[in-house]
C-alpha positions as CSV (number, residue, x, y, z in Angstrom):
1,M,0.0,0.0,0.0
2,R,1.2,3.5,-0.8
3,K,-0.5,6.9,-0.7
4,M,-0.6,9.0,-3.9
5,T,-1.6,12.7,-4.2
6,D,-2.2,15.2,-7.0
7,G,-2.0,18.0,-4.5
8,N,-5.8,18.1,-3.8
9,T,-6.7,14.5,-3.4
10,V,-5.0,11.6,-1.5
11,L,-5.6,8.0,-2.6
12,I,-4.5,4.9,-0.8
13,V,-3.3,2.6,-3.6
14,V,-3.2,-1.1,-2.9
15,E,-2.6,-2.6,-6.4
16,H,-1.4,-1.6,-9.9
17,I,-2.8,-3.3,-13.0
18,I,-2.0,-2.9,-16.7
19,L,-4.3,-4.1,-19.4
20,K,-3.5,-5.3,-22.9
21,N,-4.4,-1.8,-24.3
22,F,-1.8,-0.4,-21.8
23,W,-4.4,1.4,-19.7
24,E,-3.2,1.6,-16.1
25,Y,-5.4,1.0,-13.0
26,Y,-4.3,2.2,-9.6
27,V,-6.6,0.2,-7.4
28,T,-7.5,2.1,-4.2
29,S,-8.4,0.7,-0.8
30,D,-12.1,1.7,-1.4
31,Q,-14.4,-1.1,-2.5
32,F,-18.1,-1.6,-2.8
33,S,-18.0,-5.4,-3.1
34,E,-15.5,-8.1,-3.9
35,D,-15.9,-7.2,-7.6
36,I,-16.3,-3.5,-7.6
37,R,-13.3,-1.4,-6.7
38,V,-12.5,2.3,-6.9
39,C,-9.6,2.9,-9.3
40,L,-7.7,5.8,-10.8
41,V,-7.6,4.8,-14.5
42,M,-5.1,6.2,-16.9
43,G,-6.4,5.5,-20.4
44,A,-7.7,7.8,-23.1
45,E,-8.5,10.1,-20.1
46,T,-7.5,9.9,-16.5
47,E,-10.5,9.2,-14.3
48,L,-11.4,8.1,-10.8
49,G,-14.3,5.7,-10.7
50,D,-15.8,2.3,-10.0
51,V,-14.3,-0.7,-11.9
52,S,-15.5,-4.3,-12.1
53,M,-12.5,-6.5,-11.5
54,E,-14.3,-9.4,-13.2
55,E,-14.9,-7.3,-16.3
56,I,-11.2,-6.4,-16.8
57,K,-9.8,-9.8,-15.7
58,P,-9.4,-11.2,-19.2
59,Y,-7.3,-8.2,-20.4
60,V,-4.8,-8.0,-17.5
61,V,-1.2,-8.4,-18.6
62,S,0.5,-7.1,-15.3
63,K,-0.8,-7.0,-11.8
64,T,1.2,-6.3,-8.6
65,K,0.7,-5.2,-5.0
66,D,4.4,-4.4,-4.7
67,L,4.2,-0.7,-5.5
68,N,7.8,0.2,-4.6
69,E,8.9,-0.1,-8.3
70,I,5.8,1.4,-9.8
71,A,5.7,5.1,-10.9
72,P,2.8,7.2,-9.7
73,A,0.1,8.2,-12.1
74,S,0.9,11.1,-14.4
75,G,0.4,14.3,-12.5
76,W,0.4,12.5,-9.2
77,N,3.2,11.9,-6.6
78,W,3.8,9.2,-4.0
79,I,3.6,10.4,-0.4
80,E,6.6,9.1,1.4
81,E,5.8,7.8,4.8
82,K,8.1,9.0,7.6
83,N,9.5,6.3,9.8
84,N,8.9,7.2,13.4
85,G,11.0,4.4,14.8
């Protein structure tokens, strides 16, 4: 999990998915059901909205929860957590 911001909005990103058409999905911690998740989608446009994980499943070419090597969405930045230990 990592936090990402565009300066006005903060999203808690838990997974990154790339589809065959090279659209990127930044899956947030918000979910309405097992299937419906809130995602920041970078495709023809960049939009935040509800996505059916079942619907995109056949088109997934990359999927990871290890976000340390993933770049933030265009126009967004990762928020680096401070270690208080």
